[in-house]
Every structure is written in C-alpha cells, then in structure tokens.
C-alpha positions as CSV (number, residue, x, y, z in Angstrom):
1,A,179.1,124.0,192.7
2,L,176.8,123.2,189.8
3,P,175.5,119.8,190.6
4,I,174.1,120.8,193.9
5,S,172.2,123.8,192.7
6,L,170.7,121.6,189.9
7,E,169.7,119.1,192.3
8,L,167.6,121.3,194.4
9,R,166.4,123.2,191.6
10,N,165.3,119.6,190.3
11,R,163.5,119.2,193.4
12,F,161.4,122.1,192.9
13,T,160.4,120.6,189.2
14,A,159.9,117.1,191.1
15,S,157.2,118.6,193.5
16,G,154.7,119.0,191.0
17,V,153.8,122.2,192.0
18,F,156.5,124.3,190.1
19,R,157.6,124.5,186.6
20,T,161.0,126.1,185.3
21,V,160.0,128.7,182.6
22,A,163.4,130.2,182.5
23,V,167.1,130.2,184.3
24,V,169.1,133.5,184.0
25,S,172.3,134.2,185.6
26,R,171.3,137.9,186.8
27,T,168.4,139.0,189.0
28,D,167.8,142.1,186.7
29,D,166.8,139.7,184.2
30,L,164.0,138.4,186.3
31,D,162.0,142.0,186.0
32,P,160.7,141.1,182.4
33,L,159.5,137.6,183.5
34,F,157.6,139.0,186.4
35,Q,156.1,141.9,184.4
36,T,154.8,139.7,181.7
37,G,153.3,137.4,184.3
38,E,155.5,134.5,182.5
39,A,157.4,133.8,186.2
40,Q,155.3,133.9,189.4
41,Q,158.2,132.8,191.7
42,A,161.9,132.8,191.4
43,V,164.5,131.1,193.4
44,V,167.8,133.0,193.6
45,F,170.9,131.3,194.8
46,A,173.6,133.5,196.6
47,P,177.1,133.4,195.3
48,G,179.1,130.6,196.6
49,F,175.8,128.8,197.4
50,A,176.8,125.1,196.8
51,D,180.7,125.6,198.4
52,D,178.9,127.1,201.5
53,L,177.0,123.9,201.7
54,A,180.1,121.8,201.2
55,R,181.8,123.4,203.9
56,G,179.0,123.3,206.5
57,N,178.4,127.1,206.6
58,R,175.2,128.7,206.0
59,A,173.9,129.1,202.3
60,Q,171.7,132.2,201.4
61,I,168.5,131.5,199.1
62,L,166.2,134.2,198.3
63,I,162.7,133.4,197.1
64,V,160.9,136.3,195.3
65,T,157.1,136.0,194.7
66,D,154.6,137.9,192.7
67,A,152.4,139.0,195.1
68,T,149.6,140.4,193.0
69,E,147.4,137.8,194.2
70,P,148.1,137.3,197.7
71,N,146.8,134.0,198.6
72,T,148.4,132.6,195.5
73,G,151.6,134.1,196.8
74,S,151.3,132.9,200.2
75,L,151.0,129.3,199.0
76,L,154.0,129.7,196.6
77,Q,156.0,130.8,199.3
78,A,154.8,128.0,201.7
79,Y,155.6,125.3,198.8
80,A,159.1,126.7,198.2
81,Q,159.9,126.5,201.6
82,Q,158.7,123.0,202.1
83,V,160.8,121.8,199.2
84,I,163.9,123.5,200.9
85,Q,163.1,122.1,204.2
86,G,162.8,118.7,202.4
87,Y,166.2,118.9,200.5
88,Q,167.8,119.7,203.9
89,Q,166.2,116.7,205.9
90,E,167.5,114.2,203.1
91,V,170.7,115.5,202.5
92,G,171.5,115.6,206.4
93,V,170.8,112.1,206.7
94,G,172.1,111.1,203.4
95,E,175.2,109.3,202.7
96,R,177.4,112.4,202.0
97,A,179.3,113.2,205.5
98,A,180.4,116.7,204.2
99,A,176.9,117.7,203.6
100,R,175.1,116.6,207.1
101,Q,175.4,119.7,208.9
102,I,174.0,121.9,206.2
103,A,172.1,125.0,206.7
104,I,169.8,126.8,204.2
105,V,169.0,130.3,205.2
106,S,165.8,131.4,203.0
107,T,164.9,134.8,202.5
108,V,161.6,136.0,201.1
109,R,160.4,138.7,199.1
110,M,157.0,139.8,197.8
111,R,156.8,141.9,194.8
112,F,154.2,144.3,193.5
113,N,152.1,144.1,197.0
114,P,154.5,143.2,199.5
115,T,152.0,144.1,202.7
116,R,149.7,141.4,200.7
117,E,146.8,143.7,201.0
118,S,143.3,142.1,199.8
119,S,142.3,145.9,198.4
120,N,145.4,145.4,195.9
121,L,143.9,142.2,194.5
122,F,139.9,143.0,194.3
123,V,139.9,146.8,193.4
124,P,141.2,146.2,189.8
125,G,138.8,143.4,189.5
126,L,135.8,145.6,190.8
127,M,136.6,147.9,188.1
128,A,135.6,145.1,185.5
129,F,132.8,144.3,187.7
130,V,130.8,147.8,187.9
131,L,132.0,148.4,184.3
132,T,130.0,145.2,183.4
133,I,126.9,146.4,185.1
134,V,126.9,150.1,184.1
135,S,127.7,149.2,180.3
136,S,126.3,145.8,179.5
137,M,123.4,145.2,181.9
138,M,122.0,148.6,181.8
139,T,122.5,149.1,178.1
140,A,120.4,145.4,177.4
141,I,117.6,146.4,179.6
142,S,117.3,150.0,178.5
143,I,117.3,149.0,174.7
144,T,114.7,146.0,175.4
145,R,112.6,148.6,177.4
146,E,112.3,150.8,174.0
147,K,110.9,147.5,172.4
148,E,108.2,147.2,175.1
149,T,107.1,150.5,175.1
150,G,106.9,151.0,171.6
151,T,109.4,153.9,171.0
152,M,111.6,151.8,169.1
153,K,108.7,151.7,166.1
154,A,109.1,155.6,166.0
155,L,112.7,155.1,165.1
156,L,112.1,152.4,162.6
157,V,110.0,155.4,160.5
158,S,112.7,158.1,161.0
159,P,115.6,158.2,158.3
160,L,118.2,157.1,160.9
161,K,120.1,154.1,160.0
162,P,120.6,151.2,162.4
163,W,124.1,152.3,163.5
164,E,123.0,155.8,164.3
165,I,120.2,154.4,166.5
166,I,122.5,152.3,168.3
167,V,125.2,155.0,168.9
168,G,122.5,157.3,170.2
169,K,121.4,154.7,172.6
170,V,124.5,153.7,173.9
171,A,126.3,156.8,173.9
172,P,125.3,158.0,177.3
173,Y,126.3,154.7,178.8
174,L,129.4,154.9,177.4
175,V,130.0,158.3,179.3
176,I,128.5,156.9,182.4
177,G,131.0,154.1,182.1
178,F,134.0,156.3,181.4
179,V,132.9,158.4,184.2
180,S,132.4,155.5,186.6
181,A,136.2,154.3,185.6
182,V,137.6,157.4,186.7
183,A,135.6,157.3,189.8
184,I,136.8,154.0,190.8
185,I,140.5,154.9,190.2
186,V,140.1,157.8,192.3
187,E,138.7,155.9,195.3
188,A,141.0,153.1,194.7
189,R,143.8,155.5,195.4
190,L,142.5,157.8,197.9
191,V,139.9,155.4,200.0
192,F,141.6,152.1,199.8
193,G,145.3,153.2,198.9
194,V,145.8,151.0,195.9
195,P,148.8,152.4,194.1
196,L,148.9,153.5,190.2
197,R,152.2,152.8,189.3
198,G,151.8,152.8,185.7
199,S,150.2,155.3,183.4
200,L,146.8,156.5,184.3
201,L,146.0,157.6,180.2
202,L,146.6,153.9,179.5
203,L,144.4,152.7,182.1
204,L,141.6,155.0,180.8
205,F,142.3,153.9,177.5
206,E,142.0,150.0,178.5
207,G,138.8,150.9,180.5
208,A,137.3,152.7,177.6
209,L,138.2,149.4,175.4
210,F,136.6,147.4,178.0
211,I,133.5,149.5,178.1
212,L,132.8,149.0,174.3
213,V,133.0,145.5,174.8
214,S,130.6,145.5,177.3
215,L,128.2,147.9,175.5
216,S,128.6,145.3,172.6
217,L,127.4,142.6,174.7
218,G,124.6,144.7,175.9
219,I,123.3,145.6,172.4
220,L,124.1,141.8,171.2
221,V,121.6,140.3,174.4
222,S,119.0,143.1,173.6
223,A,118.9,142.1,169.9
224,R,118.2,138.8,170.8
225,T,115.5,139.3,173.5
226,S,112.3,140.7,173.5
227,S,111.4,141.3,177.1
228,Q,113.4,143.3,179.8
229,R,113.2,140.2,182.2
230,V,114.8,138.0,179.6
231,A,117.2,140.6,179.0
232,M,118.5,140.9,182.4
233,M,118.7,137.1,182.8
234,G,120.7,137.1,179.6
235,A,123.1,140.0,180.5
236,L,123.4,138.2,184.0
237,L,124.4,134.8,182.5
238,G,126.3,136.0,179.6
239,T,128.3,138.8,181.0
240,M,128.3,139.1,184.6
241,L,129.0,135.7,186.0
242,P,131.7,134.8,183.3
243,N,133.3,138.3,184.3
244,V,133.3,137.4,187.9
245,L,134.0,133.9,188.2
246,L,136.1,133.3,185.2
247,S,138.4,136.5,185.1
248,G,140.6,135.8,187.9
249,F,138.8,138.5,190.1
250,I,138.0,136.2,192.9
251,F,139.5,132.6,191.6
252,P,142.9,132.4,189.9
253,V,142.6,131.3,186.6
254,E,145.8,128.9,187.1
255,S,143.7,127.0,189.7
256,M,140.4,126.5,187.3
257,P,139.8,123.2,185.7
258,T,141.2,122.9,182.0
259,A,137.6,123.1,180.7
260,L,137.1,126.5,182.4
261,R,140.6,127.8,181.7
262,V,139.9,127.2,178.0
263,I,136.2,129.1,178.1
264,S,138.1,132.1,180.4
265,Y,140.1,133.0,177.0
266,V,137.0,134.4,175.5
267,V,135.9,136.2,178.6
268,P,136.8,139.9,178.3
269,G,137.0,140.3,182.1
270,R,140.1,138.0,182.2
271,W,142.2,140.2,179.8
272,F,141.2,143.5,181.4
273,V,141.8,142.4,184.9
274,V,145.5,141.4,183.9
275,I,145.7,144.7,182.4
276,A,144.4,146.8,185.3
277,R,146.5,144.9,187.9
278,G,149.5,145.3,185.6
279,I,149.0,148.9,185.3
280,M,147.9,149.8,188.8
281,L,150.3,147.4,190.9
282,K,153.1,146.2,188.5
283,G,153.5,149.8,186.6
284,I,153.9,148.2,183.3
285,G,153.0,149.8,180.0
286,L,151.7,148.7,176.6
287,E,155.3,147.0,175.6
288,Y,154.3,144.2,178.1
289,L,150.2,144.6,177.9
290,W,149.9,144.6,173.9
291,R,148.9,140.9,173.7
292,E,146.1,141.4,176.4
293,T,145.1,144.6,174.8
294,L,145.1,143.3,171.0
295,T,142.7,140.4,172.4
296,L,140.6,142.7,174.1
297,A,140.2,144.9,170.7
298,A,139.6,141.6,168.8
299,I,136.6,140.9,171.3
300,A,135.6,144.1,171.1
301,A,135.7,144.1,167.1
302,V,133.9,140.9,166.9
303,L,131.0,141.6,169.5
304,L,130.3,145.2,167.7
305,V,130.0,143.4,164.2
306,A,127.8,140.7,165.5
307,S,125.7,143.1,167.7
308,I,125.2,145.5,164.8
309,R,124.1,143.0,162.6
310,S,121.7,141.3,164.9
311,F,120.2,144.9,166.1
312,K,119.8,145.6,162.0
313,E,118.1,142.3,161.8
314,R,115.3,143.1,164.5
315,L,115.1,146.5,162.7
316,E,114.4,145.2,159.6
C-alpha cells in the first residue's frame, strides 16, 4: 500500500508548486502545522487508499487547505486537483492493468475561512493600515508643524527632558490609536461579521505594540525632516506603502520576488497582519505567535531608541 501513496505524494512535490513540510500519521497532528502557518495545505489519504485503488474501488482522499487568504487557498486546491487528475490519467493508461480503472474521489475542506469571505482577509490588514495612518503619519506631521510654527522653541527653554517632550507629544496619538483599534475590532465583528476566535486582550496588546512601532516611525521621520510636506512624503514612503504592499495585506508574501520577501522582514505590518489573522481567524494564542510578537517588539525597541536619539540631536 505504501508505494502507491508515496508515488502520488511525489507527484505533488514534482509539480513545482508544493513542498512537503511534514508527514504525519494522524489528522490531529495537522492542527499545529496549520496554526503556525508552517503548512498551507494537507493531503489526507483514507485508510486502505492504495488497496482500494488496486481493487478498482473508489479511493478517498481529503484535501485540507488554509483559507486565511481565500485566493491563495483556491489556487492551492485547484493545483492539488490537477495533480490528482493527472495521476489518474497517467496510471489509467499505463502498463499496470489492475490500476487502469482507478477512481480517486477527492473531498475538499477549507479551514479558518470556509466561506472564503474577502472581508476575513482584508479587515485584519485594514487594522494595520488605519493604525499606521493615525499613529505614524499624524505624529510625523504634528511634530513637524511644531517646528514650523516655532512652538518647539518654547519647549527648548523649559526644564523638560527630550523623552518627556516626546511622551507629551505622542501620548494623545497613542490613545487615539488604541481607541481606533477597539473601534475596528467592534466594526469587524458587527458590520463585516469577521470572527474573533482568539483572545481579545491579546489582540489589543498586539495592537498597542504595533501602535508603539508606528509612533516611533513617526517620531523618527519628524526628527529628520523640517517641513510638513517632507514629513508627509517621508511617512508615506517609509511607513504606509511598505505596510500596505509588503505586509501580505493585499499581496501574499509567498508570491513576492525574493528581494521583496527579504525586505518584508523589516516591515512591521507583515508581522502584525500575521498576528491579527492568527488571533481573529485561527483563534491561536501567544504560544503560536511568540516569534512574531518578539520580532515586533524588537522592531519597536530599535525604532524607539533611534527616534529618541534623533529627536534629542535635533533639540540640541
């Protein structure tokens, strides 16, 4: 029974579309692979699959696909069906008489987004987009405006330290960003029907972490620019466009060229989109998202230190 299953499995690998990441003996072992994103699709052979083929009976096979990204999931299912059909045609006209009338009955199953709703794809990414606008761009523009109007000079003669000035300037945008995150979650649930299968507190914590990253980027842009126009362009090119185009919000990261995939590793939105989709659609917790959370925290720490130093240099 094993060689026929191996032969079909090798057809998937040889297609150039699929890569085998794990071979498990129970369907329960698939859950961690899907939840961590290590596997996007699983091919489950029914018990006695090869024996049914040899006897000329209908052999059952189950194709399980991660539909977090509906378009990618549909493509993967179409490719899998193509491989199975090609195998049936080749073996059916081959030399093995016992296998000439083979019939493989494939059943498909979409996980996490079975109805393939586009809102389940875009709303978690939309959260990153809105928080970037509120936190990063508005912070960069407002602080630069302080320089243009001259009110920043009044702060220089005060006994306030640079970090105290920064906290005072960004605190309102931190609150606004957090309120925006809560509003997006409520709207996603009530208006668009996007599920929230995971922890709300964890999602709010991750949102606050992403807001901190965006605020740090806004401070860094404002410290390196002297006019609102330049600050707006810098925030647009340095924060909004990467977070929209390279985060997986619109285009899957796996389908990007290698150079863009490498660049996407330093884009905060990429990690937050994975976290938001994981919590909202998959219902997973920090035990599966700790790598993305640590990466986002590391980016926040680096940007925060760089922005405070840049701002301090400008003040001096």
